[in-house]
ROLUMDO-598257 format. One record per residue (C-alpha): residue number from 0; x, y, z. Coordinates in Angstrom, 3 decimals. Each point is the difference from the previous one (the first is absolute). Layout:
REM ROLUMDO-598257
NUM;X;Y;Z $
...
END
This chain:
REM ROLUMDO-598257
0;101.195;73.680;104.521 $
1;-1.351;-1.803;-3.053 $
2;2.507;-2.818;0.374 $
3;-1.320;-0.514;3.540 $
4;-3.637;0.051;-1.165 $
5;-0.431;3.118;2.133 $
6;-2.481;2.510;-1.419 $
7;0.276;2.752;2.611 $
8;1.031;0.844;3.550 $
9;-2.762;1.744;1.977 $
10;0.920;2.009;3.092 $
11;-2.402;1.825;2.287 $
12;1.222;2.354;2.687 $
13;-1.999;0.665;3.163 $
14;2.262;2.499;1.757 $
15;-0.230;3.782;-0.201 $
16;2.533;1.871;-2.136 $
17;1.593;2.743;2.068 $
18;1.686;3.007;-1.627 $
19;2.734;2.064;1.611 $
20;-1.685;3.238;-1.144 $
21;-3.621;-0.811;-0.901 $
22;-1.004;3.643;-0.554 $
23;2.878;0.517;-2.444 $
24;-0.907;-3.205;-1.860 $
25;-3.603;1.171;-0.365 $
26;1.157;3.393;-1.258 $
27;2.319;-1.567;-2.592 $
28;-2.742;-2.377;-1.115 $
29;-2.430;2.881;-0.469 $
30;2.605;2.042;-1.898 $
31;0.853;-2.854;-2.390 $
32;-3.667;-0.894;-0.569 $
33;-0.654;3.619;-1.015 $
34;3.100;0.262;-2.210 $
35;-0.333;-3.281;-1.917 $
36;-3.124;1.004;-1.985 $
37;1.908;3.104;-1.154 $
38;2.876;-2.079;-1.385 $
39;-0.197;-0.239;-3.839 $
40;1.083;-3.649;0.003 $
41;-2.489;-0.896;2.754 $
42;-2.805;1.712;-1.911 $
43;0.904;-2.014;-3.098 $
44;0.016;-3.226;1.986 $
45;-3.391;0.790;1.523 $
46;-1.578;0.745;-3.381 $
47;1.714;-2.617;-2.132 $
48;1.975;-2.350;2.286 $
49;3.215;-1.564;-1.242 $
50;-1.603;-0.622;-3.435 $
51;0.909;3.664;-0.586 $
52;3.450;-1.282;-1.034 $
53;-1.208;-1.850;-3.116 $
54;-0.140;2.876;-2.475 $
55;3.094;1.959;1.148 $
56;2.123;-3.141;-0.241 $
57;-1.487;-0.868;-3.377 $
58;0.586;3.542;-1.277 $
59;3.600;-0.222;1.263 $
60;0.526;-3.237;-1.910 $
61;0.606;-2.161;3.072 $
62;-3.329;-1.737;0.681 $
63;0.977;-3.715;0.172 $
64;-1.641;-1.544;-3.037 $
65;0.091;-3.542;-1.409 $
66;2.520;-1.330;2.503 $
67;2.163;3.140;-0.051 $
68;0.498;-0.148;-3.763 $
69;-1.636;3.395;-0.390 $
70;-0.551;3.088;2.114 $
71;-3.174;1.210;-1.668 $
72;-3.347;-1.785;-0.127 $
73;-2.579;0.850;-2.633 $
74;-2.752;-0.937;2.468 $
75;1.327;2.084;2.904 $
76;-2.915;2.441;-0.019 $
77;-2.461;-2.878;0.419 $
78;1.655;-1.123;3.256 $
79;0.796;3.471;1.344 $
80;-1.200;1.681;3.191 $
81;-2.252;2.208;-2.067 $
82;-1.618;-3.028;-1.653 $
83;-0.499;-1.677;3.378 $
84;-1.562;3.112;1.509 $
85;-2.492;0.323;-2.849 $
86;-1.013;-3.675;-0.169 $
87;0.413;-2.512;2.825 $
88;1.046;2.150;2.977 $
89;-2.465;-0.013;2.905 $
90;2.007;2.048;2.470 $
91;3.241;0.158;1.956 $
92;1.119;-1.139;3.425 $
93;3.071;0.250;2.173 $
94;1.913;-1.749;2.716 $
95;-1.144;0.593;3.597 $
96;-0.061;3.739;0.801 $
97;1.840;0.897;-3.226 $
98;-0.694;3.399;-1.556 $
99;1.156;-1.041;-3.482 $
100;-2.576;-2.686;-0.962 $
101;1.831;-1.291;-3.093 $
102;-1.708;-3.409;-0.127 $
103;-2.307;-0.597;-2.972 $
104;-3.358;-1.768;0.375 $
105;-1.408;-1.396;-3.243 $
106;-3.023;-2.007;-1.079 $
107;-0.467;-2.030;-3.175 $
108;-3.006;-2.048;-1.048 $
109;-0.252;-2.697;-2.647 $
110;2.819;-2.156;-1.332 $
111;2.723;1.600;2.122 $
112;-2.119;0.578;3.113 $
113;1.988;1.746;2.720 $
114;-1.097;0.523;3.599 $
115;0.711;3.436;1.566 $
116;1.064;-1.665;3.258 $
117;3.270;-0.909;-1.745 $
118;0.795;3.631;-0.771 $
119;1.427;0.549;-3.441 $
120;3.225;-0.300;-1.986 $
121;2.935;2.193;0.925 $
122;2.407;1.313;-2.631 $
123;2.282;-3.037;0.375 $
124;-2.925;-2.302;-0.818 $
125;-1.244;2.074;-2.928 $
126;3.482;-0.344;-1.466 $
127;0.812;-3.598;0.983 $
128;-3.328;-1.526;-1.057 $
129;-0.547;2.689;-2.624 $
130;2.700;1.625;-2.115 $
131;2.654;-2.597;0.874 $
132;-2.296;-2.660;-1.461 $
133;-1.204;2.257;-2.830 $
134;-3.520;0.073;1.523 $
135;-2.139;3.140;-0.148 $
136;-3.217;-1.414;1.487 $
137;-0.429;1.896;3.274 $
138;-2.824;-2.243;1.237 $
139;2.106;-3.128;-0.557 $
140;2.919;1.556;1.878 $
141;-2.298;0.905;2.906 $
142;-1.299;-3.585;0.059 $
143;3.561;-1.349;-0.109 $
144;0.884;2.272;2.916 $
145;-2.893;-1.402;2.042 $
146;1.024;-3.573;-0.806 $
147;3.556;0.659;1.161 $
148;-1.307;1.548;3.213 $
149;-2.313;-2.950;0.592 $
150;2.766;-2.519;-0.645 $
151;2.728;1.928;1.841 $
152;2.142;0.525;-3.104 $
153;2.262;2.987;-0.550 $
154;-1.290;1.798;-3.095 $
155;3.463;1.131;-1.144 $
156;1.552;-3.468;0.090 $
157;-3.129;-1.558;-1.496 $
158;-0.048;2.472;-2.893 $
159;3.722;-0.384;-0.699 $
160;-0.338;-3.792;-0.078 $
161;-2.938;0.191;-2.420 $
162;1.755;2.586;-2.211 $
163;3.050;-2.282;-0.076 $
164;-2.165;-2.896;-1.165 $
165;-1.643;2.236;-2.597 $
166;3.348;1.022;-1.457 $
167;1.156;-3.623;-0.037 $
168;-3.182;-0.860;-1.899 $
169;0.504;2.834;-2.481 $
170;3.567;-1.217;-0.613 $
171;-1.016;-3.620;-0.510 $
172;1.638;-1.299;3.171 $
173;-3.414;-0.978;1.377 $
174;-3.049;-1.303;-1.822 $
175;-3.637;-0.314;1.066 $
176;0.739;-3.649;0.675 $
177;2.546;1.108;2.609 $
178;-2.449;2.477;1.559 $
179;-2.962;-2.379;0.332 $
180;-1.732;1.440;-3.033 $
181;0.036;3.554;1.362 $
182;0.827;2.562;-2.690 $
183;2.784;1.921;1.738 $
184;0.730;2.716;-2.501 $
185;0.378;3.673;0.840 $
186;-3.371;1.698;0.219 $
187;-2.073;-3.043;0.981 $
188;-1.880;1.068;3.132 $
189;-1.794;-3.335;0.388 $
190;3.332;-1.832;-0.164 $
191;1.301;2.207;2.811 $
192;-3.048;-0.762;2.160 $
193;0.227;-3.747;-0.667 $
194;3.670;-0.039;0.931 $
195;-0.597;1.780;3.332 $
196;-2.317;-2.863;0.984 $
197;2.534;-2.593;-1.156 $
198;2.899;1.637;1.836 $
199;-1.937;0.235;3.265 $
200;-1.190;-3.609;-0.228 $
201;3.303;-1.312;-1.413 $
202;-1.889;-1.585;-2.862 $
203;1.786;-1.097;-3.167 $
204;2.211;2.725;-1.425 $
205;-0.942;2.182;2.964 $
206;2.090;-2.285;2.193 $
207;3.079;1.022;-2.001 $
208;-0.693;3.712;0.406 $
209;-1.013;-0.282;3.657 $
210;3.585;-0.008;1.276 $
211;0.855;3.272;-1.720 $
212;1.540;1.021;-3.275 $
213;3.573;-1.083;0.812 $
214;-0.992;-3.581;0.749 $
215;-2.470;-0.080;-2.898 $
216;2.710;1.070;-2.452 $
217;2.362;-2.611;1.412 $
218;-2.582;-2.755;-0.476 $
219;-1.078;1.094;-3.470 $
220;3.547;0.519;-1.283 $
221;0.370;0.576;-3.755 $
222;1.773;3.313;0.699 $
223;-3.121;1.329;1.723 $
224;2.121;1.308;2.896 $
225;0.631;3.243;-1.891 $
226;-3.743;0.763;0.093 $
227;-0.492;-0.755;3.710 $
228;0.575;3.399;1.599 $
229;1.033;-0.114;3.646 $
230;2.790;0.987;2.393 $
231;0.948;-2.394;2.789 $
232;-3.097;-1.974;-0.960 $
233;-2.449;2.875;0.471 $
234;-1.898;1.155;-3.065 $
235;0.552;3.536;-1.322 $
236;-2.448;2.659;1.226 $
237;-1.867;2.198;-2.471 $
238;2.570;2.786;-0.331 $
239;2.626;-0.044;-2.733 $
240;3.455;1.039;1.271 $
241;1.026;0.936;-3.525 $
242;-1.925;3.223;0.551 $
243;0.412;0.362;3.787 $
244;3.575;-1.006;0.641 $
245;-0.005;0.198;3.779 $
246;-2.089;-3.162;-0.300 $
247;3.084;-1.705;-1.401 $
248;1.390;0.053;3.538 $
249;-3.371;-0.649;1.657 $
250;-0.507;-3.139;-2.053 $
251;3.556;-1.311;0.043 $
252;0.884;0.567;3.663 $
253;-3.305;-0.527;1.810 $
254;0.434;-2.925;2.398 $
255;-3.367;-1.442;-1.057 $
256;0.657;0.147;-3.730 $
257;-1.491;2.484;-2.467 $
258;-1.837;2.573;2.142 $
259;-1.562;3.281;-1.149 $
260;-0.429;1.434;3.489 $
261;3.604;-0.160;1.137 $
262;0.250;3.784;-0.507 $
263;-2.087;2.866;-1.442 $
264;0.140;-0.011;-3.800 $
265;2.172;2.302;-2.107 $
266;-2.994;1.896;-1.374 $
267;-0.553;1.499;3.463 $
268;3.249;1.943;-0.247 $
269;0.217;1.176;-3.605 $
270;-0.758;3.671;0.695 $
271;-0.237;2.608;2.749 $
272;-3.308;-1.280;1.332 $
273;-1.605;-0.433;3.451 $
274;1.075;-3.658;-0.045 $
275;3.659;0.975;-0.417 $
276;-0.275;2.640;2.721 $
277;-1.652;-2.537;2.324 $
278;3.048;-2.270;-0.379 $
279;2.536;2.809;0.576 $
280;0.379;-0.723;3.748 $
281;1.170;-3.534;-0.888 $
282;2.737;1.276;-2.316 $
283;-1.900;-0.135;-3.317 $
284;0.853;3.494;-1.183 $
285;0.151;0.301;-3.787 $
286;-2.311;-1.048;-2.850 $
287;1.352;-2.734;-2.264 $
288;-1.225;-1.534;-3.264 $
289;-1.790;-3.311;0.467 $
290;2.362;-1.558;-2.540 $
291;3.230;1.017;1.726 $
292;2.035;-2.816;1.583 $
293;3.192;1.580;1.284 $
294;1.508;1.048;3.303 $
295;-2.702;2.613;0.674 $
296;-2.761;-2.585;-0.482 $
297;1.788;-2.424;2.343 $
298;0.105;2.661;2.713 $
299;-3.694;0.793;-0.498 $
300;-0.953;-3.675;0.034 $
301;1.868;-0.757;3.221 $
302;-1.799;2.821;1.830 $
303;-3.370;-0.913;-1.511 $
304;0.484;-3.679;0.826 $
305;0.719;0.857;3.623 $
306;-3.223;2.039;0.193 $
307;-2.282;-2.806;-1.146 $
308;1.821;-2.697;1.942 $
309;-0.437;2.027;3.170 $
310;-3.721;0.231;-0.820 $
311;-0.110;-3.800;-0.076 $
312;1.188;-0.082;3.612 $
313;-2.227;2.863;1.137 $
314;-3.130;-1.320;-1.706 $
315;-0.497;3.086;-2.174 $
316;-1.770;-0.164;-3.375 $
317;2.037;1.344;-2.922 $
318;-3.091;1.765;-1.361 $
319;-0.660;1.937;3.221 $
320;3.504;1.319;0.647 $
321;2.767;1.978;-1.671 $
322;0.967;0.242;-2.746 $
323;-3.417;-1.023;-1.381 $
324;-2.275;1.531;2.615 $
325;-0.321;2.388;2.920 $
326;1.470;-1.946;2.943 $
327;3.402;1.704;-0.186 $
328;3.257;-1.589;1.077 $
329;0.612;2.468;2.871 $
330;-3.582;-0.545;1.168 $
331;0.537;-3.768;-0.056 $
332;2.962;0.486;2.342 $
333;-2.199;2.157;2.258 $
334;-2.720;-2.653;0.002 $
335;2.488;-2.717;0.925 $
336;1.237;2.117;2.903 $
337;-3.546;0.639;1.217 $
338;-0.985;-3.651;-0.303 $
339;3.044;-1.548;1.674 $
340;1.601;2.702;2.091 $
341;3.294;-0.658;-1.755 $
342;2.264;2.981;-0.665 $
343;0.294;-1.017;-3.636 $
344;0.585;1.846;-3.274 $
345;-0.354;-0.323;-3.770 $
346;3.691;-0.965;-0.091 $
347;-0.701;-3.010;2.218 $
348;-3.046;-0.929;-2.085 $
349;2.106;0.041;-3.186 $
350;2.583;-2.173;1.732 $
351;-2.830;-2.367;0.954 $
352;-0.765;-0.323;-3.713 $
353;3.625;-0.805;-0.788 $
354;0.179;-2.490;2.845 $
355;-2.980;-1.977;-1.330 $
356;1.489;-0.037;-3.514 $
357;3.331;-1.252;1.327 $
358;-1.535;-2.634;2.271 $
359;-1.988;-1.405;-2.927 $
360;3.195;-0.031;-2.065 $
361;1.843;-1.960;2.688 $
362;-2.873;-2.479;0.286 $
363;0.082;-0.665;-3.747 $
364;3.777;-0.422;0.014 $
365;-0.343;-2.541;2.792 $
366;-2.586;-1.894;-2.051 $
367;2.290;-0.265;-3.029 $
368;-0.819;3.099;-2.081 $
369;2.834;2.124;-1.380 $
370;0.666;2.955;-2.298 $
371;-0.595;-2.385;-2.918 $
372;-3.682;0.017;0.931 $
373;-0.231;3.805;-0.300 $
374;-0.843;-0.242;-3.667 $
375;-2.550;1.044;-2.600 $
376;-1.767;-2.186;-2.565 $
377;1.708;0.144;-3.373 $
378;-3.112;1.550;-1.553 $
379;0.464;3.223;1.954 $
380;3.289;0.608;-1.810 $
381;-1.824;-0.108;-3.343 $
382;-1.918;2.898;-1.598 $
383;-3.782;-0.028;0.050 $
384;-1.457;-1.322;-3.233 $
385;-1.498;3.276;-1.243 $
386;3.400;1.657;0.252 $
387;1.475;1.465;3.154 $
388;1.931;3.274;0.237 $
389;3.578;-0.505;1.112 $
390;-0.681;1.530;3.411 $
391;-2.601;-2.721;0.661 $
392;2.424;-2.850;-0.482 $
393;2.021;-1.734;2.704 $
394;3.518;-1.006;-0.920 $
395;1.711;-2.814;1.852 $
396;2.979;2.282;0.606 $
397;-2.142;2.712;1.606 $
398;-1.806;-2.611;2.097 $
399;3.258;-1.519;1.265 $
400;1.390;3.427;0.910 $
401;-3.228;1.033;1.740 $
402;0.062;-3.187;2.051 $
403;3.633;0.571;0.971 $
404;-0.714;3.585;1.054 $
405;-3.071;-1.068;1.967 $
406;1.944;-2.665;1.885 $
407;2.661;2.577;0.890 $
408;-2.563;2.599;1.082 $
409;-1.572;-2.554;2.340 $
410;3.329;-0.892;1.580 $
411;0.071;-3.376;-1.761 $
412;2.938;-1.476;-1.861 $
413;-0.228;1.507;-3.520 $
414;0.680;-3.350;-1.663 $
415;-1.685;-2.572;2.234 $
416;-2.842;2.054;1.471 $
417;0.839;-1.246;3.512 $
418;-0.452;2.660;2.726 $
419;3.368;0.966;1.485 $
420;0.754;-0.636;3.645 $
421;0.397;3.736;0.475 $
422;-3.477;0.778;-1.302 $
423;-1.538;-2.814;2.038 $
424;1.659;1.415;3.114 $
425;-1.242;3.514;-0.809 $
426;-3.570;-1.316;-0.284 $
427;0.274;-2.039;3.201 $
428;-0.170;-3.237;-2.000 $
429;3.480;-1.382;0.674 $
430;-1.679;-3.029;1.604 $
431;-1.419;-1.185;-3.329 $
432;1.836;-2.729;-1.849 $
433;-0.613;-0.566;-3.726 $
END
């Protein structure tokens, strides 16, 4: 859309939406609305929003810090959900008719003035403009979040680009002369704010960062490519796969590049918890360590990936449905039946998820992508700087085997990652040509 100078597509419907079983739909809606506030995860999201992830990830040693060099940030407490709640938080809001209300609303006055109408920073922003850049100034992060929203910039990509430039500065690849006099060292909140303006306006050094970290590294050269963290050109999200290894597959195989919402994260299925039980109907049956990356994790990931990809087609929020919340998978199937009149099932919904994954794969193959693009940045194969336990390291051998097993489990050629004709026929996609 950006390349076409298209900001948004607005659609307004004037017809009436008819349900096959309106009474059943109302009953399901009432049931889910009553159950969601009782869900532990939903209660956490209502009280703290996604910023609730800051401290658990930091305590686990996998909070992205200083361009993924470290997994622990000494300033984590200052940018945590608890800090936000006790300082700049004004309230919370939610999407239309949502019972979760995870959106933060913040207000800041003074140097980093922030207007509540722009909400507040989510976890991804607290990490990307915060710990990833070595910044512990919550007000500055909130202001940076507002600027990105005003300009229409993605906060993850913006933060990764700025953290990349900061590391290049720290390593002597860039100087203040290169960055228009802006001091781009880790921890400089004002430098982060200045660079957001420059990126959005394509001014000076901001013009180099504006096309993303892959292109910026290519233009800067001087071996800076190793510090530009992306997959298929999309910047890494704020979750370190060295500690949640299902993300290895999410990041490497997502058709859009590194994506943290390709499937529920490993930490959801580490123990016999309500989240694991909620995923049982989809075939997720046994708890697994977050750091495991073998055949059992591949099986779990394939099922989990199908769940969230089916949600994409059904228009269901990940935070309102299983495994994270109270809208259970069997109830989703019931709701789909009541809405459409189709005699459908959870099995068909899971197959819908697989079909969307496979169609996206075939599209990418047609456009020139291949298994060579299912890769990880070199940095993710290295230990974190403060020392990483062996189980939190990714070996290239384990990654290659996991990828091969995943391809096979999906009915794709284990070496090339191309969906087989048999699997395409099974999914009703034999008409697609790569």
